[in-house]
N, CA, C and O atoms as a DFTB+ gen file, in Angstrom:
364 C
 N C O
     1  1      64.375      21.450      42.421
     2  2      63.462      20.635      41.704
     3  2      64.233      19.254      41.273
     4  3      63.729      18.139      41.403
     5  1      65.361      19.475      40.811
     6  2      66.187      18.374      40.386
     7  2      66.293      17.183      41.610
     8  3      66.846      17.341      42.698
     9  1      65.635      15.993      41.141
    10  2      65.707      14.943      42.082
    11  2      64.509      14.833      43.153
    12  3      64.389      13.894      43.940
    13  1      63.684      15.884      43.064
    14  2      62.592      15.831      44.034
    15  2      61.366      15.367      43.414
    16  3      60.651      16.160      42.800
    17  1      61.057      14.075      43.536
    18  2      59.904      13.535      42.863
    19  2      58.594      14.178      43.364
    20  3      57.684      14.370      42.558
    21  1      58.472      14.493      44.565
    22  2      57.277      15.192      45.183
    23  2      57.159      16.360      44.490
    24  3      56.076      16.492      43.920
    25  1      58.058      17.376      44.350
    26  2      57.674      18.583      43.555
    27  2      57.436      18.298      42.165
    28  3      56.605      18.970      41.554
    29  1      58.074      17.378      41.600
    30  2      57.727      16.943      40.062
    31  2      56.317      16.548      40.007
    32  3      55.553      16.955      39.131
    33  1      55.965      15.714      40.993
    34  2      54.528      15.301      41.008
    35  2      53.450      16.437      41.172
    36  3      52.327      16.389      40.672
    37  1      53.901      17.376      41.873
    38  2      52.931      18.534      41.977
    39  2      52.987      19.304      40.631
    40  3      51.957      19.848      40.234
    41  1      54.072      19.379      39.944
    42  2      54.051      19.937      38.549
    43  2      53.150      19.186      37.626
    44  3      52.298      19.735      36.928
    45  1      53.385      17.875      37.658
    46  2      52.463      16.950      36.849
    47  2      51.048      17.199      37.078
    48  3      50.302      17.381      36.116
    49  1      50.593      17.225      38.347
    50  2      49.204      17.448      38.676
    51  2      48.757      18.793      38.248
    52  3      47.614      18.894      37.802
    53  1      49.508      19.831      38.328
    54  2      49.198      21.246      37.912
    55  2      49.105      21.249      36.367
    56  3      48.162      21.869      35.877
    57  1      49.879      20.697      35.642
    58  2      49.966      20.947      34.153
    59  2      49.359      19.752      33.392
    60  3      49.309      19.812      32.163
    61  1      48.909      18.702      34.026
    62  2      48.450      17.380      33.317
    63  2      47.351      17.826      32.224
    64  3      47.405      17.425      31.061
    65  1      46.338      18.703      32.710
    66  2      45.159      18.947      31.715
    67  2      45.725      19.609      30.495
    68  3      45.480      19.228      29.351
    69  1      46.508      20.638      30.808
    70  2      46.901      21.487      29.607
    71  2      47.917      20.652      28.649
    72  3      47.915      20.874      27.438
    73  1      48.714      19.762      29.182
    74  2      49.584      18.967      28.373
    75  2      48.718      17.972      27.674
    76  3      48.995      17.656      26.517
    77  1      47.617      17.417      28.334
    78  2      46.782      16.502      27.576
    79  2      46.099      17.181      26.411
    80  3      45.913      16.644      25.320
    81  1      45.728      18.453      26.750
    82  2      44.907      19.307      25.664
    83  2      45.893      19.534      24.540
    84  3      45.433      19.404      23.406
    85  1      46.982      19.803      24.643
    86  2      47.971      19.960      23.639
    87  2      48.072      18.587      22.770
    88  3      47.994      18.574      21.541
    89  1      48.240      17.547      23.504
    90  2      48.487      16.238      22.857
    91  2      47.089      15.714      22.155
    92  3      47.196      14.972      21.179
    93  1      45.889      16.052      22.591
    94  2      44.723      15.684      21.976
    95  2      44.494      16.454      20.695
    96  3      43.947      15.897      19.743
    97  1      44.930      17.844      20.627
    98  2      44.818      18.651      19.501
    99  2      45.694      17.945      18.373
   100  3      45.313      17.941      17.202
   101  1      46.805      17.389      18.752
   102  2      47.713      16.778      17.676
   103  2      47.288      15.357      17.294
   104  3      47.317      14.927      16.141
   105  1      46.867      14.629      18.436
   106  2      46.790      13.168      18.129
   107  2      45.299      12.810      17.775
   108  3      45.069      11.788      17.128
   109  1      44.274      13.645      18.194
   110  2      42.914      13.378      17.869
   111  2      42.249      12.258      18.451
   112  3      41.046      12.077      18.261
   113  1      42.982      11.458      19.179
   114  2      42.273      10.404      19.977
   115  2      42.502      10.447      21.405
   116  3      43.621      10.845      21.730
   117  1      41.662      10.113      22.380
   118  2      41.793      10.267      23.715
   119  2      43.016       9.290      24.082
   120  3      43.929       9.815      24.720
   121  1      43.121       8.128      23.802
   122  2      44.057       7.253      24.300
   123  2      45.463       7.591      23.759
   124  3      46.430       7.465      24.510
   125  1      45.606       7.987      22.567
   126  2      46.909       8.531      21.927
   127  2      47.370       9.698      22.736
   128  3      48.520       9.796      23.164
   129  1      46.415      10.587      22.931
   130  2      46.822      11.827      23.728
   131  2      47.231      11.488      25.102
   132  3      48.223      12.037      25.579
   133  1      46.501      10.566      25.827
   134  2      47.114      10.309      27.260
   135  2      48.329       9.640      27.172
   136  3      49.144       9.835      28.074
   137  1      48.641       8.792      26.142
   138  2      49.940       8.090      26.096
   139  2      50.981       9.210      25.826
   140  3      51.995       9.212      26.525
   141  1      50.834      10.080      24.955
   142  2      51.833      11.187      24.644
   143  2      51.975      12.020      25.848
   144  3      53.110      12.321      26.216
   145  1      50.847      12.463      26.561
   146  2      51.041      13.258      27.640
   147  2      51.896      12.632      28.810
   148  3      52.701      13.302      29.458
   149  1      51.677      11.412      29.007
   150  2      52.470      10.684      29.964
   151  2      53.764      10.582      29.630
   152  3      54.620      10.728      30.502
   153  1      54.112      10.312      28.298
   154  2      55.488      10.395      27.773
   155  2      56.222      11.673      27.883
   156  3      57.434      11.747      28.082
   157  1      55.364      12.745      27.734
   158  2      56.022      13.990      27.838
   159  2      56.462      14.279      29.257
   160  3      57.528      14.861      29.458
   161  1      55.684      13.896      30.236
   162  2      56.204      14.107      31.679
   163  2      57.216      13.192      31.999
   164  3      58.017      13.586      32.847
   165  1      57.391      12.028      31.518
   166  2      58.492      11.215      31.698
   167  2      59.821      11.750      30.999
   168  3      60.942      11.638      31.494
   169  1      59.564      12.283      29.910
   170  2      60.684      12.849      29.157
   171  2      61.069      14.195      29.730
   172  3      62.245      14.554      29.804
   173  1      60.099      14.893      30.112
   174  2      60.516      16.158      31.040
   175  2      61.304      15.875      32.202
   176  3      62.252      16.568      32.572
   177  1      60.870      14.796      32.792
   178  2      61.559      14.574      34.133
   179  2      63.039      14.102      33.700
   180  3      63.989      14.458      34.398
   181  1      63.216      13.420      32.722
   182  2      64.552      12.972      32.355
   183  2      65.408      14.057      31.875
   184  3      66.631      13.914      31.882
   185  1      64.835      15.166      31.445
   186  2      65.527      16.246      30.858
   187  2      65.502      17.521      31.633
   188  3      65.732      18.599      31.086
   189  1      65.214      17.401      32.951
   190  2      65.100      18.595      33.722
   191  2      66.242      19.495      33.721
   192  3      66.083      20.662      34.078
   193  1      67.425      19.046      33.339
   194  2      68.574      19.885      33.433
   195  2      68.619      20.780      32.204
   196  3      69.502      21.629      32.087
   197  1      67.648      20.593      31.263
   198  2      67.547      21.535      30.134
   199  2      66.531      22.822      30.452
   200  3      66.458      23.860      29.795
   201  1      65.824      22.491      31.553
   202  2      64.804      23.603      31.980
   203  2      65.485      24.661      32.629
   204  3      66.323      24.392      33.489
   205  1      65.237      25.786      32.333
   206  2      65.735      27.084      32.966
   207  2      64.917      27.480      33.918
   208  3      63.795      27.845      33.565
   209  1      65.268      27.508      35.344
   210  2      64.418      27.808      36.427
   211  2      63.789      29.163      36.370
   212  3      62.706      29.387      36.910
   213  1      64.513      30.123      35.671
   214  2      63.896      31.499      35.472
   215  2      62.735      31.592      34.532
   216  3      62.035      32.604      34.507
   217  1      62.499      30.490      33.707
   218  2      61.429      30.557      32.890
   219  2      60.196      29.685      33.407
   220  3      60.382      28.780      34.220
   221  1      58.941      29.987      32.910
   222  2      57.911      29.076      33.392
   223  2      57.939      27.741      33.027
   224  3      58.452      27.417      31.956
   225  1      57.410      26.850      33.848
   226  2      57.492      25.439      33.580
   227  2      56.376      24.946      32.484
   228  3      56.631      24.074      31.653
   229  1      55.168      25.577      32.576
   230  2      54.059      25.296      31.709
   231  2      54.460      25.269      30.184
   232  3      54.386      24.206      29.568
   233  1      54.881      26.420      29.573
   234  2      55.307      26.476      28.110
   235  2      56.366      25.391      27.818
   236  3      56.381      24.751      26.766
   237  1      57.288      25.223      28.868
   238  2      58.395      24.253      28.429
   239  2      57.769      22.788      28.300
   240  3      57.992      22.095      27.307
   241  1      57.017      22.382      29.303
   242  2      56.519      20.972      29.188
   243  2      55.505      20.821      28.052
   244  3      55.359      19.724      27.512
   245  1      54.802      21.893      27.675
   246  2      53.827      21.857      26.523
   247  2      54.611      21.659      25.330
   248  3      54.239      20.868      24.463
   249  1      55.761      22.385      25.222
   250  2      56.591      22.204      24.100
   251  2      57.133      20.902      24.001
   252  3      57.133      20.351      22.900
   253  1      57.639      20.279      25.090
   254  2      58.028      18.952      24.985
   255  2      57.023      17.944      24.409
   256  3      57.313      17.085      23.576
   257  1      55.676      18.164      25.001
   258  2      54.662      17.447      24.520
   259  2      54.167      17.527      23.085
   260  3      53.709      16.576      22.452
   261  1      54.317      18.807      22.634
   262  2      53.951      19.084      21.228
   263  2      55.061      18.303      20.366
   264  3      54.735      17.548      19.451
   265  1      56.383      18.540      20.723
   266  2      57.449      17.811      19.931
   267  2      57.255      16.237      19.865
   268  3      57.481      15.595      18.839
   269  1      56.845      15.717      20.970
   270  2      56.596      14.270      21.029
   271  2      55.578      13.921      20.109
   272  3      55.716      13.027      19.274
   273  1      54.476      14.663      20.257
   274  2      53.442      14.351      19.229
   275  2      53.572      14.467      17.790
   276  3      53.059      13.684      16.990
   277  1      54.358      15.587      17.459
   278  2      54.836      15.615      16.070
   279  2      55.758      14.476      15.642
   280  3      55.668      13.934      14.541
   281  1      56.529      14.191      16.451
   282  2      57.532      12.962      16.159
   283  2      56.665      11.751      16.029
   284  3      56.919      10.950      15.129
   285  1      55.635      11.537      16.868
   286  2      54.835      10.280      16.751
   287  2      53.951      10.423      15.424
   288  3      53.852       9.415      14.723
   289  1      53.413      11.396      15.092
   290  2      52.651      11.642      13.739
   291  2      53.567      11.346      12.674
   292  3      53.215      10.584      11.773
   293  1      54.834      11.929      12.686
   294  2      55.835      11.579      11.581
   295  2      56.170      10.238      11.383
   296  3      56.307       9.771      10.252
   297  1      56.331       9.489      12.559
   298  2      56.730       8.109      12.573
   299  2      55.471       7.227      12.098
   300  3      55.707       6.102      11.659
   301  1      54.189       7.672      12.164
   302  2      53.115       6.962      11.713
   303  2      52.879       7.114      10.306
   304  3      52.298       6.243       9.657
   305  1      53.296       8.160       9.817
   306  2      53.189       8.430       8.295
   307  2      51.665       8.813       7.951
   308  3      50.764       8.565       8.753
   309  1      51.458       9.358       6.860
   310  2      50.292       9.773       6.367
   311  2      49.098       8.784       6.221
   312  3      47.939       9.065       6.526
   313  1      49.516       7.607       5.725
   314  2      48.549       6.462       5.498
   315  2      48.082       5.957       6.843
   316  3      46.884       5.746       7.030
   317  1      48.906       5.772       7.705
   318  2      48.415       5.160       8.991
   319  2      47.350       6.114       9.632
   320  3      46.332       5.664      10.158
   321  1      47.666       7.622       9.555
   322  2      46.843       8.529      10.014
   323  2      45.367       8.505       9.354
   324  3      44.374       8.790      10.023
   325  1      45.308       8.179       8.125
   326  2      44.212       8.219       7.294
   327  2      43.473       7.031       7.575
   328  3      42.246       7.127       7.557
   329  1      44.072       5.771       7.867
   330  2      43.339       4.665       8.227
   331  2      42.648       4.645       9.708
   332  3      41.597       4.052       9.953
   333  1      43.342       5.322      10.564
   334  2      42.815       5.513      11.892
   335  2      41.542       6.408      11.793
   336  3      40.510       6.122      12.399
   337  1      41.668       7.492      11.009
   338  2      40.578       8.280      10.800
   339  2      39.309       7.746      10.307
   340  3      38.204       8.091      10.723
   341  1      39.563       6.786       9.292
   342  2      38.571       6.087       8.649
   343  2      37.871       4.987       9.731
   344  3      36.656       4.791       9.764
   345  1      38.745       4.373      10.519
   346  2      38.151       3.397      11.506
   347  2      37.452       4.256      12.544
   348  3      36.420       3.751      12.985
   349  1      37.764       5.363      12.999
   350  2      37.007       6.161      13.904
   351  2      35.688       6.527      13.283
   352  3      34.637       6.386      13.908
   353  1      35.730       6.955      12.163
   354  2      34.411       7.462      11.487
   355  2      33.489       6.146      11.363
   356  3      32.276       6.257      11.538
   357  1      33.993       5.064      11.101
   358  2      33.215       3.723      10.919
   359  2      32.514       3.406      12.070
   360  3      31.354       3.000      11.992
   361  1      33.167       3.565      13.287
   362  2      32.688       3.014      14.623
   363  2      31.747       3.963      15.329
   364  3      31.271       3.661      16.424
């Protein structure tokens, strides 16, 4: 898998919906979820050396996605999250 972009592309296609679903549950907005899901796959590719081949890929990449989303939410802070919710309700 290391260095084989075609194989990684197959994994992205296989897991993109489940990774997006994880991100959407955290982020609550389609665009934010798509951005985080894309970042999760980029980060996953960069850190493939931490993936253990005897383990399933799906839970690993979903954990990468969940951690990215949690970090993004922490960085935004509670007030930013509340403002975005109010804007979404107003539109």
